[in-house]
C-alpha positions as CSV (number, residue, x, y, z in Angstrom):
1,X,52.7,52.2,-125.8
2,X,54.9,54.5,-127.8
3,X,54.0,58.2,-127.9
4,X,54.9,58.4,-131.6
5,X,52.0,56.1,-132.4
6,X,49.4,58.1,-130.5
7,X,50.4,61.7,-131.1
8,X,51.2,63.7,-134.2
9,X,53.7,66.5,-134.0
10,X,54.1,69.6,-136.2
11,X,56.8,72.2,-135.8
12,X,56.7,75.7,-137.2
13,X,59.9,77.8,-137.3
14,X,60.0,81.6,-137.4
15,X,60.5,83.1,-140.8
16,X,62.5,86.0,-139.4
17,X,66.2,85.6,-140.1
18,X,67.2,86.6,-136.6
19,X,64.7,84.5,-134.7
20,X,65.1,81.0,-133.3
21,X,61.4,80.8,-132.2
22,X,59.7,77.5,-132.7
23,X,56.0,76.7,-132.3
24,X,55.2,73.0,-131.8
25,X,51.8,71.4,-132.0
26,X,51.2,68.0,-130.5
27,X,47.8,66.3,-131.2
28,X,46.4,63.2,-129.7
29,X,43.1,61.7,-130.8
30,X,41.0,58.8,-129.6
31,X,41.1,57.5,-133.2
32,X,44.9,57.6,-133.2
33,X,45.4,55.5,-130.1
34,X,47.2,52.2,-130.5
35,X,45.1,49.0,-130.3
36,X,46.7,48.3,-127.0
37,X,45.5,51.6,-125.6
38,X,42.1,51.3,-127.1
39,X,41.7,47.8,-125.6
40,X,42.5,49.4,-122.2
41,X,39.8,52.1,-122.9
42,X,42.4,54.8,-122.8
43,X,41.3,58.1,-124.4
44,X,42.7,61.5,-125.3
45,X,40.7,62.9,-122.4
46,X,42.4,60.5,-120.0
47,X,45.8,61.5,-121.3
48,X,44.9,65.2,-120.9
49,X,43.7,64.6,-117.3
50,X,46.6,62.3,-116.3
51,X,49.1,65.1,-117.4
52,X,47.3,67.8,-115.5
53,X,48.5,67.4,-111.9
54,X,49.0,70.8,-110.2
55,X,48.6,72.8,-113.5
56,X,47.0,76.2,-113.8
57,X,43.6,76.2,-115.5
58,X,42.9,78.5,-118.5
59,X,39.2,79.4,-118.8
60,X,37.2,79.8,-122.0
61,X,39.2,77.5,-124.2
62,X,37.9,74.2,-125.6
63,X,36.1,72.0,-123.1
64,X,39.1,72.4,-120.7
65,X,42.6,73.8,-120.8
66,X,45.6,74.2,-118.6
67,X,49.1,75.5,-118.7
68,X,51.7,72.8,-119.0
69,X,54.6,75.0,-117.8
70,X,55.4,78.5,-118.7
71,X,55.5,77.9,-122.5
72,X,52.9,75.3,-123.2
73,X,49.1,75.2,-123.2
74,X,47.1,72.0,-123.2
75,X,43.6,71.9,-124.6
76,X,40.8,69.3,-124.6
77,X,38.0,69.4,-127.2
78,X,35.8,66.3,-127.6
79,X,38.1,63.4,-128.5
80,X,41.1,65.5,-129.2
81,X,43.8,66.7,-126.8
82,X,46.5,69.0,-128.1
83,X,49.4,71.0,-126.7
84,X,50.7,74.3,-128.2
85,X,54.2,75.2,-127.1
86,X,56.6,78.0,-128.1
87,X,60.4,78.0,-127.5
88,X,63.3,80.2,-128.5
89,X,63.4,83.9,-129.3
90,X,65.2,86.5,-131.3
91,X,68.9,86.0,-131.7
92,X,70.8,88.5,-129.6
93,X,67.6,89.9,-128.1
94,X,65.0,88.8,-125.6
95,X,62.2,88.8,-128.2
96,X,58.6,89.0,-127.2
97,X,57.8,86.8,-124.2
98,X,55.6,83.8,-124.5
99,X,52.4,84.6,-122.6
100,X,49.1,82.8,-121.8
101,X,47.5,85.2,-124.2
102,X,49.8,84.4,-127.1
103,X,49.4,80.7,-126.5
104,X,45.6,81.1,-126.3
105,X,45.6,82.8,-129.6
106,X,47.5,79.9,-131.2
107,X,45.2,77.4,-129.5
108,X,42.1,79.2,-130.8
109,X,43.5,78.9,-134.3
110,X,43.8,75.1,-133.8
111,X,40.3,74.9,-132.3
112,X,38.8,76.6,-135.4
113,X,40.3,74.0,-137.6
114,X,39.1,70.9,-135.7
115,X,36.1,69.0,-137.1
116,X,32.9,70.0,-135.3
């Protein structure tokens, strides 16, 4: 039941020389589930729901969305669950804070690129 077989990860580093900011996108799809998970009728929606305990909802994003800590936003859209997270900042400075709004903007970009 390894995570690496059911999720795809992409990392995007900042282009600014003085920044250590990293955006990570983790995507889980029903189609990408292992045979073992498919046999148990496990879905991306179930994974999304199982990971939600006590999380703050975010309205107006996908079918459902919630914050997975201060720097991560989880979104469900049809048979796809994804997480957008941002870490790091400007070297020697605080850098712009990670906000729900900045994470929402990133998630909207992902949603625009998902098959309809």
